[in-house]
N, C-alpha and C positions, 0 to 999 in steps of 0.2 A: 658423565654429563655435568661437568664442572660449572657450566653457565646456568643450569636449571635451578630455580628457586623452589625447592621441594615443598615448602609449606603452602605454596599457592597453586601447586599442580593439582589438577582434577583429572582423575582417570574415569572416563565415562563408563557407566554400566547400565544394564537394563533396569536394575533396581532403582537407580537415581532418576530414571525416566518415568517410573510409575507415579501415578497421581492418586493420592490418598482419598481425596474427595473431588471427583470430577465435577465441573460446572454443569448445572442443569438448566440455566437460563437460555433463552433463544439466542442463537448465533447473531452477531451484529456486523453487518457489512455496509461499508460506505462506498458509494459509486461516484466517480469524478469523470466529467467529459470535457472535451477541449474546444468548444465553440460557443458563441454567444447567440447565434440564430436559434429561434424557438424550435424550428423544425430541422435542425441540423441532424445529419446522419449519425454522428457520434452520440448525440443526445437520444436519438431513437434506439440505438443499440443498448444504451444504458437503461433506458426505460423498459425495454424488453427483458434485459438481464435482471432487473429488479423483480419483475414478475416471476421469472424462472427461479430466482433465488428464494423468493417467498414460497414457491411451490415446493422447494427443497427444504423448507422449514426455517429459513432465516428471516430476520428482521432487517429491512433495508432503509437507507436514507440516501437521497441524491442531493448533491450540492450544486446549486445553480451559480456559476461563476460571474454572472452579470453584476457589475458594480464592484467587483474585487479590484482594488488598486494595484498598480505595479509595485513591486517591492521597493524600488528606488524613488517612488513618488514622494515629493516633499510633504512631510507631515503624516505620511502613511505609516502606521505602526500596528502592533498587535491589538490595540484598543479600537481599531476601526471595526464597525459592526460586521462587515463581511469577513474580515480576517478572523475575528473572534468566533463567528459562526463556523468557519472552516476548521479552526483549531479545536473547537469543542467537539465537532464531528469526528475529527481524526482521533482524539482521545477516546471517544465513545466506541469507536470501531474495534473489532477484533480481526477483521480482514477487509481488504479493499479491492475495487475494480477500477482500473484507469483505462479510459478509451479516448483516443485522440484521432482527429483527422490527420492525414499526412499532407503537409504543406512544404513544397520545395524539397521533398525528400526527407523531411524531419517532422517532429511533433509540432503542434501549433503553439504560438506564443501564449494563448489562453491556458493551455495545458501546463506549460512550463511555469507560468506565473503561479498557478495553484501549488505546484510542487515546491517552488522557491519559498513560499510562505510557511511551509512546514519545517520547523526546526528539528535538529537532531536531538535536542534536549530542551526541556522547559523546567529549569530548576533540577529537582531530583527525578522528574518524569521524563521518560524517553518515549515520545508519542508513537513512533513507528517501529521501534526495535522488536523483532520477533513476530510481528504481525504478518499475516499472509497477504499476497498480492497477486492478482491476475491482470494481465496486460492485453489490450485489444487496440485495433486501429481500423479506420475506414479510409478508403481512397477512391478518387474519381476515375482512375485509370486501371491499368493492369495490377495484379497483386504484388505487393511489396512487403518487406518486413523491416524496413528502416526504423519506423517509429516504435514498433514493439521492442526492437533491440535497444533503442535509446531508453525506453521506459524501464527495461530490465536493468540497465546500468544504473539508473537513478534509484530504482527500488533496492538494488544490492547496496548502493552507497548509503542508503538510509537504513541498512541492516534489516530489511524486510525479507521474508521467506517467499521468494518469487516462485510460483508453481511452474512445473515444466511446460504445461500446455499454454497455448495462446491463440488468438483469433485475429485474422486479417481479412476484412471484407472488401473485395475488389469491385470496381464499378458500382459503388454503393447506390447510385441513383436508380439502378435497375432491380435492386433487391428488396424494395418495399412496396406494399400495395397502396391503394388509394386512401386507406385509413391510417397509413404510417406504420403498419405492422410489418415485421420481417417475413418475407415469403419462405415457404418450406423449400430448403435447398441444402447443399453441403455446407454452405456458410452458416446457416442456422444450426445445423447439427454440430458444427465445431463450437459454436457459442455455448450450446447445451453441454458439450463435453467439458469445456473450460470451467463453467460454473459448477458443474457437478464435482470436478476435481478440487476447485477452490473450497467448497463446503467440506469435503473429506479432509483436506490438509488443515483447515482451520479447526475442525473438531479434534483432530489428532494433536495439534500443537498449542492450542490457546492456553492450556493450563500449565505448560512448562516452557513457554516462550522465553522467559528470562534465563532459564538454565541453558536453553539451546543456543542463545547468543552470548553467553558468558565467555569472556576472553581471558586467557592467561596474562596477557600484557596489562590489562586493566586491573586484574586482581593484584598483580605484582606492584603496579603503581600505587594502588590503594594501601597495600601493606607497608610500602616505603613511607607513604605520607603519614600513616598511623604511627609508625615507629619514630619518625621525626617529631611528631607531636608529643609522643610520650617522653622522648629525650628532652624536649623543650620544657615540659612540665617538671621533670626531675631537676632541671637546672634552675628553676625559679625558687 
């Protein structure tokens, strides 16, 4: 293996995955939804999900996207109050739920705008790396998986641990009662399945998320940078 830089190779073992002092604080889950209407179905799913997550022992926070500027708005930056609120919540979270309506076979612009504001890194902090993610969608017609598939791509791109299960609520306008609560159905059961799985995966990974997403290529680049820095100091 002549191309392998042995000093930065990591051979995974069960011992390295053991956590000496597991976290004992309440699990922290952030929920995002992809519509501005107060009674949107994606918002209703998220609100129901928050209650379920709290029943499973998690602390939840829901971000309201109303007032969040587009990423390319003139003058819009990380100091905008809504952007700062979103970024603070992302850093606070240990796991996330993304739920978007399907518009023209894709996630909504509101959903994509929220994700676009989340950077891969903030100085030395990587706000999404190694955090768990559950994806959901609602649609007005027959069941589709276009949006959850797109959300999975984005989650993986942001180096999140996207859980295997997902939820897609078809003909959402028929799935809620007069109080805005989800009716008892197979769609509701799937949402419970997804959130139960999210809690399990988050508890399993939150204390070693940095190790789980550590990459050989990045360790190699860091070692080369450190070596170059040392050589520069020697030459001074």
